[in-house]
C-alpha positions in Angstrom: -2.2 10.2 -31.9 -0.6 7.3 -33.6 0.1 5.7 -30.4 -3.4 6.1 -29.3 -4.6 4.6 -32.6 -2.2 1.6 -32.2 -3.5 1.0 -28.7 -7.1 1.2 -29.8 -6.4 -1.4 -32.4 -5.2 -3.9 -29.9 -8.5 -3.9 -27.9 -10.3 -7.3 -28.1 -13.7 -7.5 -29.6 -16.7 -7.8 -27.2 -17.7 -11.2 -25.9 -21.3 -10.1 -26.3 -21.1 -10.2 -30.1 -22.7 -6.7 -30.5 -21.7 -4.2 -33.1 -19.8 -1.0 -32.1 -21.9 1.8 -31.0 -21.6 5.1 -29.1 -24.0 3.9 -26.5 -23.4 2.6 -23.0 -25.4 -0.6 -23.6 -25.7 -1.5 -19.8 -28.1 1.3 -19.2 -31.7 1.4 -20.8 -31.2 4.8 -22.2 -27.9 4.0 -23.6 -26.2 7.1 -21.8 -23.5 7.0 -19.1 -24.1 9.7 -16.7 -21.8 11.2 -14.0 -24.4 9.9 -11.4 -24.1 6.3 -12.6 -20.4 6.6 -12.8 -20.3 7.9 -9.2 -22.5 5.1 -8.0 -20.2 2.5 -9.6 -17.1 4.1 -8.1 -18.8 3.9 -4.5 -19.8 0.2 -5.2 -16.3 -0.7 -6.3 -14.8 1.1 -3.3 -17.3 -0.3 -0.8 -18.6 3.2 0.0 -22.3 2.7 -0.3 -24.6 2.8 2.7 -24.9 -0.9 3.5 -25.8 -2.1 7.0 -22.4 -2.9 7.6 -20.9 0.5 6.7 -23.6 2.2 8.7 -22.9 0.3 11.7 -19.2 1.1 11.5 -20.1 4.9 11.5 -22.4 4.3 14.5 -25.5 4.9 12.6 -27.2 1.4 12.7 -27.4 -1.5 15.1 -29.4 -3.8 13.0 -27.3 -4.7 9.8 -29.5 -7.4 8.4 -30.8 -7.3 4.8 -34.3 -6.3 4.7 -35.0 -8.6 1.9 -33.6 -11.9 3.3 -32.2 -11.4 6.8 -28.5 -12.0 6.1 -25.9 -9.7 7.3 -25.9 -6.7 4.6 -22.4 -6.0 3.2 -21.9 -4.6 -0.2 -21.1 -8.1 -1.6 -24.3 -9.5 -0.2 -26.4 -6.6 -1.6 -25.1 -7.0 -5.2 -24.0 -10.6 -5.5 -25.2 -13.0 -2.7 -28.7 -12.0 -1.8 -31.4 -14.0 -3.6 -32.9 -10.8 -4.7 -29.8 -9.6 -6.3 -29.2 -13.0 -8.0 -32.7 -12.8 -9.4 -31.9 -9.3 -10.9 -28.6 -10.6 -12.3 -30.4 -13.5 -13.9 -32.5 -11.1 -16.0 -29.5 -9.6 -17.9 -28.9 -11.2 -21.3 -25.3 -11.5 -20.8 -25.3 -13.6 -17.7 -24.7 -16.6 -19.8 -21.3 -15.2 -20.7 -20.3 -13.4 -17.6 -21.4 -14.5 -14.0 -21.2 -11.6 -11.7 -19.2 -12.7 -8.6 -17.0 -10.6 -6.5 
């Protein structure tokens, strides 16, 4: 345990200038569920059902974003689509962190 304690003490403070808590502050409820963790894992590993991924599996022919008409990749869906950028702009921490792939 002493090794774990020393590793914890080397962690840098948050850039968000918020006090420590047991809550996962990126979710409204403050909880981190297995469902949200699984979703984030899928996003990070390009495993979500985007037009591009469904086309690779032979399930779609039209891979365009329904909101803006651009090719729908996971990067487009979460970062480049004007709708995604609007959602990101609502987060209070976007002045510190700009979400780009």
